[in-house]
N, C-alpha and C positions, 0 to 999 in steps of 0.2 A: 438276343442278337438283332432281331427285327427292330426293336425300340431304339437301340444304339444307332442303327442305320438311319432310322427316321430322323433322329436328332443330329446326325452328322458326326457322331462320336467315333473316332477311329481307334480308341483304346478305352477300356474300362478296367478298373481294379475290382475284382469280385472278392469280397472279404466277409464271408459268412462267419458267424460266431463259433469259435473254437473248432473249426475244421476248414481245411483247404480243399476238401473233396469236390465240392461244387465248382470251384475255380479250376481245379485240375480237369474236370469233365468238360467245362467250357473251353479250356485250352485245346483239348483234343478235337473239339468241333470247330473252333475259330481261333487258331493260334495267334494270328496277327492282331486280333481284337483284345486278347486277354492278358492282363497282368494278374498272375496268381497271387492271392493274398489270403489273409485270415485275421479276424479280429479276436485277439487272444485275451481272455479274462485273466488278470493277475490278482494278487491279494489286495491291491489298492485301486486299480482302475484297468482300463483296457488299452492294449497296444496292438496296432495293426502291424503285421509283417507283410512286406511286399516282395515280389520276385522269389517266391518259395517254390520248392519242388515236392513238398510233403507238408502235412499238418504239423503244427507246433503244439505240444502238450500244454493245456491251460493250467492255471494255478501257479503258485510260486510267487516269489517276489518279482517286482518289475525288472530289477537288474538281471535276474536269471532269465526271464523271458526275452529281454533285449539281447542278452548274450547268446541265447539259443538261436534267435533270428539271425544275428550277425554270423554265427558259426556256420550257417548254411548259405551264406552269401546274400542274405536278404537285407532289406532296409527296414528300420523301425519308424513308425508313424504314430505319434500321440494323437488319438482321435478324441473329439469333443472333450479336450483336456480339462476344462474348467467349468463344465456345465454340471452343477450339483444335482440336477434331476437325473443324470445318467451316471454311469460308472466313471468317475472322474478323479483326478489327482488334486491335491492341495497345491497351491502355487509354489510353496517352498520345496515340495517333493519334485516338481517339474524342474526346478533349478538344480536340485541334486542329481536328477536323471539326465540333465541336458547333455553331458558328454556321450551318453548312450543313445540319444534320440537323433535320428537323421532328419525327421520331418515333424513339424508341429502344425496341426490343423488349426487354421485361424478363422475358418468359416465352416460350420457344420449346419446343414439345412434344418436339422431338428433342434439344434441348441438354442438357448435363449440368447437374444442379441447382446446382452451385457456379457455373457460368457464368451461369445465370439470376440467382442472388443477386447476383453481382458486377455484372451489367448493371443490375439494379434499384438497387443502391447508387449506381452511377455516374450513372444517369439522375436520381436524386434530387439528387445533388451538383451536377449541371449544370443543374438546374431544367428538365429535358426533359419531353416529353410521352411517357408510357409506353404501350406496347401489348403485347398477347400474340398469338401466332399458332400455329395448329395445324401449320403447315408440312406440310399434307397433300399426299401424292403419289398418293393414291387416294381414292375416295369414302368408303371405310370409315374413313379417318383424319380426315375432316372433323369438326369439332366437338369436337376434343380440348381445345380451349379457345376462348373467344369473349369478346367485349366487349359489354356491354349499355349502350347510350347513347341519348340523346334523338334524335329525328329531326333531320336537318340539311338545310340548304339551301346547297349549294355547298362548295367546298374549304375556305375559311377557317372557315366554320361547323362543318364536320366536325372540323377540327383543334381548335377551341375546345371542342367537346362531347366529343371524345376525351379531353381532359385530365381530364374528370370521369367517364369511363366506369367501369363496374363490370367487373372482370376475373373471369371464371369459368374455372377449370381443372378438368377432369375428372380424377378419381382412378381408380385401377384398379377400384374398386368401382362406378364409373359415376356416382357422386354428385359434383356440382360443388362446388368450394371457391371461395367468393367472397372477393375481396380488393379 
């Protein structure tokens, strides 16, 4: 919470691996700061669920995980979707999954630049909603990229406004590059 305030971030999506418990605890402490999420391991790659009220069970086919997230009113977010060094999908699988994906990450701070470029191109081809993520595993990694967007009311409004968000990626010099 302190690091988010230092960076001027007014919302963060906390997405621990295979559990929403940390995000739920953060929401109890700072409800205005927190988007409850979880990075769910599927049989083929990882899918983030956003706007959750409980953990989503890991495992299973990506379609099943996406359907479970949607069933509880959440949004699906394909994280580091084409980075082969991480738990990622093949491009053809992302095309097949596209109707179930609400958001496609087009910049992940840990992903290889070529994977980010490929994800951006695929997101544009699919007409998807792009997002960027710090993929922070510690407070110091928070804010390596962020999105500037209008205030939103609810999940559907969030998704609509995310489509028009400004993506800011920090460079090694510490200056943000806006796209």
